[in-house]
C-alpha positions in Angstrom: -28.1 106.3 191.0 -26.2 104.1 188.5 -22.5 103.5 189.1 -20.2 103.8 186.1 -18.3 100.6 185.2 -16.2 101.8 182.3 -13.0 103.8 182.0 -12.5 107.2 183.6 -12.5 109.9 181.0 -11.7 113.6 181.5 -13.2 115.9 178.8 -12.1 119.5 178.6 -14.6 122.0 177.2 -17.5 119.7 178.2 -20.2 122.3 178.8 -21.4 122.8 175.2 -21.1 121.5 171.7 -19.0 118.4 171.0 -17.7 118.1 174.6 -21.1 118.2 176.2 -22.6 115.7 173.7 -19.5 113.4 174.1 -20.0 113.5 177.9 -23.6 112.4 177.6 -22.6 109.7 175.1 -19.9 108.2 177.3 -21.9 108.4 180.5 -24.6 106.5 178.6 -22.1 103.8 177.8 -21.3 103.3 181.5 -18.0 105.3 181.6 -17.0 107.5 184.5 -16.9 111.0 182.9 -15.2 114.0 184.4 -16.4 117.3 182.9 -14.4 120.4 182.7 -15.6 123.9 181.9 -14.8 127.6 182.3 -18.2 129.0 183.3 -19.6 127.7 186.6 -23.2 128.1 185.6 -22.8 126.1 182.4 -20.7 123.5 184.3 -23.5 123.1 186.9 -26.1 122.9 184.1 -24.1 120.2 182.3 -23.9 118.1 185.5 -27.7 118.6 186.1 -28.6 117.6 182.5 -26.5 114.5 182.7 -28.0 113.5 186.0 -31.5 114.1 184.7 -30.8 112.1 181.5 -28.9 109.2 183.0 -29.2 109.1 186.7 -25.5 109.5 187.0 -23.7 112.1 189.1 -20.6 113.2 187.2 -17.6 115.1 188.7 -17.0 118.6 187.5 -13.8 120.8 187.4 -13.8 124.5 186.7 -10.7 126.2 185.2 -10.0 128.9 182.6 -7.5 127.4 180.2 -6.4 130.9 179.2 -4.6 131.0 182.6 -1.9 128.4 182.9 -1.9 128.6 186.7 -5.5 127.4 186.6 -4.5 124.6 184.2 -1.9 123.4 186.7 -4.5 123.5 189.5 -7.0 121.6 187.3 -4.4 118.8 186.6 -3.5 118.6 190.3 -7.2 118.4 191.4 -7.9 115.7 188.8 -4.8 113.7 189.7 -5.6 113.9 193.4 -9.2 112.6 192.8 -8.2 110.1 190.1 -4.7 108.7 190.5 -5.5 106.4 187.6 -7.0 108.2 184.6 -7.9 106.1 181.6 -8.6 108.8 179.0 -7.9 112.5 178.5 -9.8 114.2 175.7 -8.3 117.6 175.0 -11.4 119.2 173.4 -11.6 122.7 174.8 -10.7 125.4 172.3 -11.3 128.8 170.7 -12.4 129.1 167.1 -11.5 131.7 164.5 -14.9 133.3 164.2 -15.7 134.5 167.7 -16.1 138.1 169.1 -12.7 139.7 168.7 -11.6 137.0 166.3 -10.2 139.5 163.8 -8.0 141.1 166.4 -5.0 139.6 168.1 -5.8 138.7 171.7 -3.6 137.4 174.5 -4.0 135.0 177.3 -3.5 135.8 181.0 0.1 134.8 180.6 0.6 137.1 177.6 0.6 134.5 174.9 -1.4 134.6 171.6 -4.8 133.5 172.8 -5.6 130.6 170.4 -2.1 129.2 170.7 -2.4 129.4 174.5 -5.9 127.8 174.9 -6.0 125.4 172.0 -2.4 124.1 172.3 -0.4 125.2 175.4 -3.2 124.4 177.9 -3.6 120.9 176.5 0.2 120.4 176.4 0.5 121.4 180.0 -2.5 119.4 181.2 -1.5 116.3 179.4 2.1 116.2 180.7 0.9 117.0 184.2 -1.5 114.1 184.1 0.9 111.6 182.6 1.5 109.9 185.9 -2.2 109.3 186.3 -2.5 108.1 182.7 0.5 105.8 183.0 -1.0 104.4 186.3 -4.2 103.5 184.5 -2.5 102.0 181.4 -2.6 98.2 180.9 -5.4 97.3 183.4 -8.0 98.1 180.8 -5.5 98.4 178.0 -3.4 101.4 177.3 -4.6 104.8 178.6 -5.5 107.2 175.8 -4.8 110.9 175.0 -7.1 112.3 172.3 -6.5 115.7 170.8 -9.6 117.2 169.2 -7.9 119.1 166.4 -9.2 120.2 163.0 -8.7 119.8 159.2 -8.0 123.5 159.3 -4.2 123.5 159.7 -1.4 126.0 159.1 2.3 125.3 159.4 3.9 126.9 162.5 6.1 129.9 161.8 8.8 129.4 164.4 10.1 132.9 163.8 6.7 134.3 164.8 4.9 131.7 166.8 2.8 134.3 168.6 1.7 135.9 165.3 2.7 139.4 166.1 3.0 140.2 162.4 0.1 140.0 159.9 -2.3 138.5 162.5 -5.6 136.8 161.5 -7.9 134.7 163.8 -8.1 132.0 161.1 -4.3 131.6 160.9 -4.0 131.6 164.6 -6.7 128.9 164.9 -5.2 126.7 162.1 -1.7 127.0 163.6 -2.9 126.0 167.1 -4.7 123.0 165.7 -1.7 121.8 163.8 0.3 122.2 167.0 -2.1 119.8 168.7 -1.3 117.2 166.1 2.4 117.7 166.4 2.0 117.3 170.2 0.1 114.0 169.7 2.8 112.6 167.4 5.5 113.7 169.8 3.7 112.0 172.7 3.3 108.8 170.6 7.1 108.8 170.0 7.8 109.3 173.7 5.3 106.9 175.4 5.1 103.1 175.4 2.0 102.4 173.3 1.3 99.5 175.6 0.8 102.0 178.4 -0.4 105.3 176.9 -1.4 106.2 173.4 -1.9 109.6 171.7 -4.0 110.4 168.7 -5.6 113.4 167.1 -8.6 113.9 164.9 -10.8 116.3 163.0 -14.1 115.1 164.5 -16.4 116.4 161.7 -16.8 119.4 159.4 -18.4 122.5 160.8 -20.5 121.0 163.5 -23.3 123.2 165.0 -21.3 124.6 168.0 -20.8 128.1 169.3 -17.6 128.5 167.3 -19.1 127.5 164.0 -21.3 130.1 162.1 -22.5 127.8 159.3 -22.8 124.1 160.3 -22.4 121.2 157.8 -22.0 118.1 159.8 -23.9 116.9 162.9 -22.7 116.8 166.5 -23.5 113.1 166.4 -20.9 112.5 163.7 -18.3 114.3 165.8 -19.2 112.4 168.9 -19.0 109.0 167.1 -15.5 109.8 165.7 -14.2 111.1 169.0 -15.7 108.4 171.2 -14.1 105.8 168.8 -10.6 107.1 169.6 -11.4 107.5 173.3 -12.9 104.2 174.2 -13.4 101.8 171.3 -11.5 98.5 172.2 -10.6 98.0 168.5 -8.4 101.1 168.7 -6.5 100.0 171.8 -2.8 100.5 171.1 -3.3 102.8 168.1 -1.0 105.7 168.5 0.7 108.5 166.6 -2.2 108.7 164.1 -4.4 111.5 162.8 -8.0 110.9 161.7 -10.5 112.8 159.7 -13.7 111.6 161.2 -13.3 107.8 161.4 -10.8 107.5 158.7 -7.0 107.9 159.1 -5.7 110.9 157.2 -2.6 112.9 156.5 -2.1 116.1 158.4 0.0 119.1 157.2 3.5 117.8 156.3 5.0 119.7 159.2 3.5 117.1 161.5 5.8 114.5 160.0 8.9 116.6 160.7 10.7 115.4 163.8 12.7 118.7 164.0 9.5 120.7 164.0 8.0 118.6 166.7 11.2 119.0 168.8 11.2 122.7 168.3 7.5 123.0 169.3 8.0 120.9 172.4 10.9 123.0 173.5 8.9 126.1 173.1 5.8 124.7 174.8 7.9 123.3 177.7 9.5 126.7 178.2 6.2 128.7 178.0 4.4 126.4 180.4 7.0 126.5 183.2 5.6 128.0 186.4 
């Protein structure tokens, strides 16, 4: 079987949709791809499909991101296997239009489900993997953190972060996606861009995935935009930016507010403590 020669990339939510297509694309480029998924059967099928298509055996990691204990275990397993990790793509997420999407749901830890899976899990995973990312930085260029966010954004109500009043699945989704962008900006402020960078993007509009009822864009468009941030040498060192597809864009104004970012980080750090 072929041996990967490119960077080591962990993709969360890699068993369908954008994540799965991105995994196939990066393996085809010669990158070492680590695939994460929640469902063991889908995870095994993804590994089998990549092997059949490319002749490459990829490593797989199972964890339910709605359970922060499993997120910690995932990070620890990846770090043990890959002390130097070049790229983390926080792609896994829950959309607004899924079964139960109109009703408020909670994670294993008792947090609003979309905030927990789309934001808190990635926040925790990223910070737990920072030593591996920092260890990889500079050999191939800076390591990279990519938040797969959305153009659907809603300002965070810090008086009701868990949306216990007037809940809607769409608002929960949009708030969680903006939180990812704030997190990327916060990381960019914190980290040496010569060692680790952090960016966020809206990969494409309504791609045909399981969380999108009426597709507009293609998966290929989303893959191209995400792969660009993850591995394109021309974007080495680019940090603290948000992209709509391949073009830099302006997110919700709250992302530019240092006080909002500090408040969100304090909340996230507290909620993700063991």
